[in-house]
C-alpha positions as CSV (number, residue, x, y, z in Angstrom):
1,X,-8.5,-20.3,-6.6
2,X,-5.1,-21.9,-7.3
3,X,-3.8,-21.5,-10.8
4,X,-0.9,-23.3,-12.6
5,X,0.4,-21.8,-15.8
6,X,2.9,-23.7,-17.9
7,X,5.2,-22.2,-20.5
8,X,8.2,-23.2,-22.5
9,X,6.8,-25.8,-24.9
10,X,8.1,-25.7,-28.4
11,X,9.3,-27.6,-31.4
12,X,12.8,-28.9,-30.9
13,X,15.1,-31.2,-32.8
14,X,16.1,-34.7,-31.6
15,X,19.0,-34.3,-29.2
16,X,18.0,-30.9,-28.2
17,X,17.0,-29.3,-24.9
18,X,14.0,-27.5,-23.6
19,X,13.1,-25.9,-20.3
20,X,9.5,-25.9,-19.1
21,X,8.2,-23.6,-16.4
22,X,5.1,-23.8,-14.2
23,X,4.0,-20.6,-12.4
24,X,1.8,-21.0,-9.4
25,X,-0.6,-18.3,-8.2
26,X,0.3,-19.1,-4.6
27,X,3.4,-19.7,-2.6
28,X,5.1,-23.0,-3.3
29,X,5.2,-23.7,0.4
30,X,1.5,-24.3,0.2
31,X,1.9,-27.5,-1.9
32,X,2.6,-31.0,-0.6
33,X,4.2,-31.7,-4.0
34,X,4.4,-30.3,-7.5
35,X,5.4,-31.9,-10.6
36,X,5.0,-32.7,-14.3
37,X,3.0,-35.3,-16.2
38,X,2.7,-35.8,-19.9
39,X,0.1,-37.2,-22.4
40,X,1.0,-38.3,-25.9
41,X,-1.7,-38.8,-28.5
42,X,-3.6,-42.1,-27.8
43,X,-1.8,-42.7,-24.5
44,X,-2.5,-42.2,-20.8
45,X,-1.2,-39.5,-18.5
46,X,2.3,-40.5,-17.5
47,X,4.6,-39.3,-14.7
48,X,7.5,-37.2,-15.8
49,X,8.9,-35.8,-12.5
50,X,7.6,-34.9,-9.0
51,X,9.2,-32.7,-6.3
52,X,7.9,-32.8,-2.8
53,X,7.8,-29.9,-0.4
54,X,10.8,-31.5,1.4
55,X,12.8,-31.6,-1.7
56,X,12.5,-35.2,-2.7
57,X,12.4,-35.8,-6.4
58,X,10.9,-38.7,-8.4
59,X,11.2,-39.3,-12.1
60,X,9.4,-41.5,-14.6
61,X,11.3,-44.6,-15.8
62,X,11.8,-43.2,-19.3
63,X,13.7,-40.1,-18.1
64,X,16.9,-42.0,-17.4
65,X,18.8,-39.0,-16.0
66,X,17.9,-36.7,-18.9
67,X,15.5,-34.4,-17.1
68,X,15.8,-32.3,-13.9
69,X,13.0,-30.8,-11.8
70,X,13.7,-27.8,-9.7
71,X,11.9,-25.0,-7.9
72,X,12.3,-21.3,-7.6
73,X,10.6,-20.2,-4.4
74,X,11.1,-16.5,-5.1
75,X,9.3,-16.8,-8.5
76,X,6.8,-19.5,-7.3
77,X,7.8,-21.7,-10.3
78,X,8.6,-25.3,-10.8
79,X,10.9,-25.9,-13.8
80,X,11.6,-29.0,-15.8
81,X,15.0,-29.1,-17.7
82,X,14.9,-31.6,-20.5
83,X,18.0,-32.7,-22.3
84,X,18.7,-35.3,-25.1
85,X,15.2,-35.1,-26.2
86,X,13.8,-37.9,-28.4
87,X,10.8,-38.0,-30.8
88,X,9.0,-40.2,-28.3
89,X,9.1,-37.4,-25.8
90,X,6.6,-35.6,-27.9
91,X,3.5,-34.9,-25.8
92,X,1.5,-32.2,-24.0
93,X,3.2,-31.6,-20.7
94,X,1.1,-30.7,-17.7
95,X,2.0,-29.1,-14.4
96,X,0.4,-30.8,-11.4
97,X,0.3,-29.9,-7.7
98,X,-1.4,-31.1,-4.6
99,X,-2.4,-29.3,-1.5
100,X,-3.1,-31.3,1.6
101,X,-5.4,-30.0,4.4
102,X,-7.6,-31.2,7.2
103,X,-10.4,-31.7,4.7
104,X,-8.4,-33.8,2.4
105,X,-6.1,-33.5,-0.6
106,X,-6.9,-31.2,-3.6
107,X,-5.2,-31.7,-6.9
108,X,-4.6,-28.9,-9.4
109,X,-3.6,-29.0,-13.1
110,X,-2.4,-26.5,-15.6
111,X,-3.6,-26.2,-19.1
112,X,-0.6,-28.0,-20.6
113,X,2.2,-27.0,-23.0
114,X,3.0,-28.8,-26.2
115,X,6.4,-30.3,-26.6
116,X,7.3,-31.6,-30.2
117,X,10.5,-33.4,-30.8
118,X,11.1,-33.6,-34.6
119,X,13.6,-33.0,-37.2
């Protein structure tokens, strides 16, 4: 069973920075892509950043160069560096990954980590 475990969520002041980490229970090479989504109260899941197995990254429109997604193959982690945080970035951030096989695509989610941006 594939497990994704997020860490790093916290309370941070506006303008501050935070680094989220998602640890996978298997090698990152197994995934077609890995990434981060977020969900704020009363809102739908929203893409934050994705990183494909080939190293191509995609970011949500709201990111505007403030976030960076990266991978550490030795640690089997996908990290999200968030800078210049704003109160509207407050949400639960979820790690997401997909494995593609001959039987189809399987999507996995972590349990989420809370990010609160407030003074």
